[in-house]
C-alpha positions in Angstrom: -4.6 249.8 -192.5 -7.7 247.2 -193.4 -10.4 248.5 -194.8 -12.8 245.7 -194.2 -16.0 245.9 -196.8 -19.3 244.6 -195.4 -22.1 244.4 -198.0 -25.6 244.1 -196.5 -29.4 244.2 -197.7 -31.9 243.3 -194.7 -29.5 242.0 -192.5 -30.8 242.9 -189.4 -30.2 239.4 -187.8 -26.6 239.5 -188.2 -25.5 243.0 -188.4 -25.0 243.8 -184.7 -22.4 240.4 -184.5 -20.9 241.2 -187.7 -19.6 244.7 -185.9 -19.0 243.3 -183.4 -16.6 240.5 -184.9 -14.3 243.9 -186.1 -14.6 245.6 -183.0 -13.6 242.7 -180.7 -10.6 242.4 -183.5 -8.6 245.0 -181.5 -6.9 245.7 -184.1 -5.8 249.8 -184.2 -5.2 250.1 -188.1 -9.0 248.9 -188.9 -11.6 250.6 -190.7 -15.2 249.0 -190.9 -17.0 250.1 -194.2 -20.6 248.9 -194.0 -22.5 249.4 -197.6 -26.5 249.0 -197.0 -28.2 248.6 -200.1 -31.3 250.2 -198.9 -32.5 247.7 -196.2 -36.1 247.7 -194.9 -35.5 245.9 -191.7 -33.9 247.4 -188.7 -30.0 247.3 -190.4 -29.8 250.6 -190.6 -30.5 251.3 -186.9 -28.2 249.3 -185.7 -25.2 250.4 -187.9 -25.9 254.2 -186.5 -26.0 253.0 -183.0 -22.3 251.4 -183.1 -21.0 254.1 -185.7 -22.0 257.3 -182.9 -19.7 255.0 -180.4 -17.0 253.6 -183.2 -14.9 256.1 -185.3 -13.5 253.4 -187.4 -17.3 252.5 -188.9 -18.1 254.5 -191.8 -21.4 253.3 -193.9 -23.6 254.4 -196.6 -27.0 253.4 -197.2 -28.8 253.4 -200.9 -30.2 251.2 -203.1 -27.8 249.3 -205.3 -27.4 246.7 -208.1 -26.5 244.0 -205.7 -23.6 242.5 -203.8 -20.8 243.2 -206.5 -22.1 247.0 -207.0 -21.9 247.3 -203.1 -18.4 245.4 -202.7 -17.5 248.0 -205.9 -18.7 251.1 -203.6 -16.7 249.9 -200.5 -13.7 249.6 -202.7 -13.7 253.0 -203.8 -14.5 254.4 -200.3 -11.9 252.2 -198.4 -8.5 254.1 -197.2 -6.4 251.3 -196.4 -4.1 249.7 -198.2 -5.4 245.6 -197.5 -8.7 245.4 -198.7 -10.8 242.4 -196.9 -14.6 241.6 -197.4 -16.6 240.4 -194.8 -20.3 239.4 -195.3 -22.9 240.3 -193.1 -23.4 236.5 -191.7 -19.9 235.7 -191.6 -17.2 236.2 -189.0 -13.2 236.3 -187.9 -11.4 234.3 -185.8 -9.9 236.4 -182.9 -6.8 238.5 -183.6 -6.8 237.8 -187.4 -6.6 241.2 -188.3 -3.6 241.7 -186.7 -2.3 238.6 -188.1 -2.7 239.7 -191.2 -1.4 243.0 -191.1 2.1 241.5 -189.7 2.0 238.8 -192.4 1.7 241.9 -195.2 4.7 243.6 -193.6 6.7 240.6 -195.5 4.9 240.2 -198.6 5.2 241.8 -201.8 3.2 244.0 -203.4 0.6 243.3 -205.0 -0.1 240.3 -202.7 -3.6 238.6 -202.4 -4.1 236.7 -199.0 -6.8 234.0 -198.6 -7.6 231.7 -195.3 -9.4 228.8 -194.6 -13.1 228.9 -194.6 -14.6 226.9 -191.6 -18.4 225.9 -192.2 -20.4 225.3 -189.5 -23.3 223.7 -188.6 -26.6 224.9 -187.1 -25.9 223.2 -183.7 -22.4 224.7 -183.7 -20.3 221.6 -184.9 -17.7 222.4 -187.4 -18.9 220.6 -190.8 -16.4 221.4 -192.8 -13.0 223.5 -193.6 -12.4 225.0 -197.2 -8.6 225.3 -197.8 -8.1 227.3 -200.9 -6.0 225.1 -203.6 -3.7 226.4 -206.2 -4.2 229.8 -205.4 -1.9 231.5 -207.8 -2.7 234.9 -210.0 -1.9 233.2 -212.9 -5.3 230.6 -212.4 -7.2 233.6 -211.2 -6.8 235.5 -214.7 -7.2 232.4 -216.6 -10.1 231.0 -218.7 -8.8 227.9 -217.7 -8.9 228.5 -214.0 -9.2 225.1 -211.8 -12.0 227.2 -209.7 -15.8 226.7 -210.1 -16.9 230.3 -210.5 
């Protein structure tokens, strides 16, 4: 199972399309965990509407200490063997979750999969494809990581 974790705070503008992106994956082995940080807009009402009709959606709404705290809460709630993060204003390409499930069938444990990130402009033109390079566990855990974060 894939646990898709979405941290959100005052994401009324994006939450519905984020929820629909996961629904439209048609992935039978997915749960969508939405961690709301106590939104003051209509975010929670939208989440409630969808959660009533889609049992794969699990959610909480409570004040948190920011995005990392929300992501950690989602990890603690996750039932899946595969963890994925989907920010509220991002989306997945069609059928990507089923492709990831198939990919993980062949990978050793533990494994990390990172996909390309398409950057779209305001007029829906593809501006950039961010492709990860040299993504090895040694680099991620090293103080000399080539990554700027």
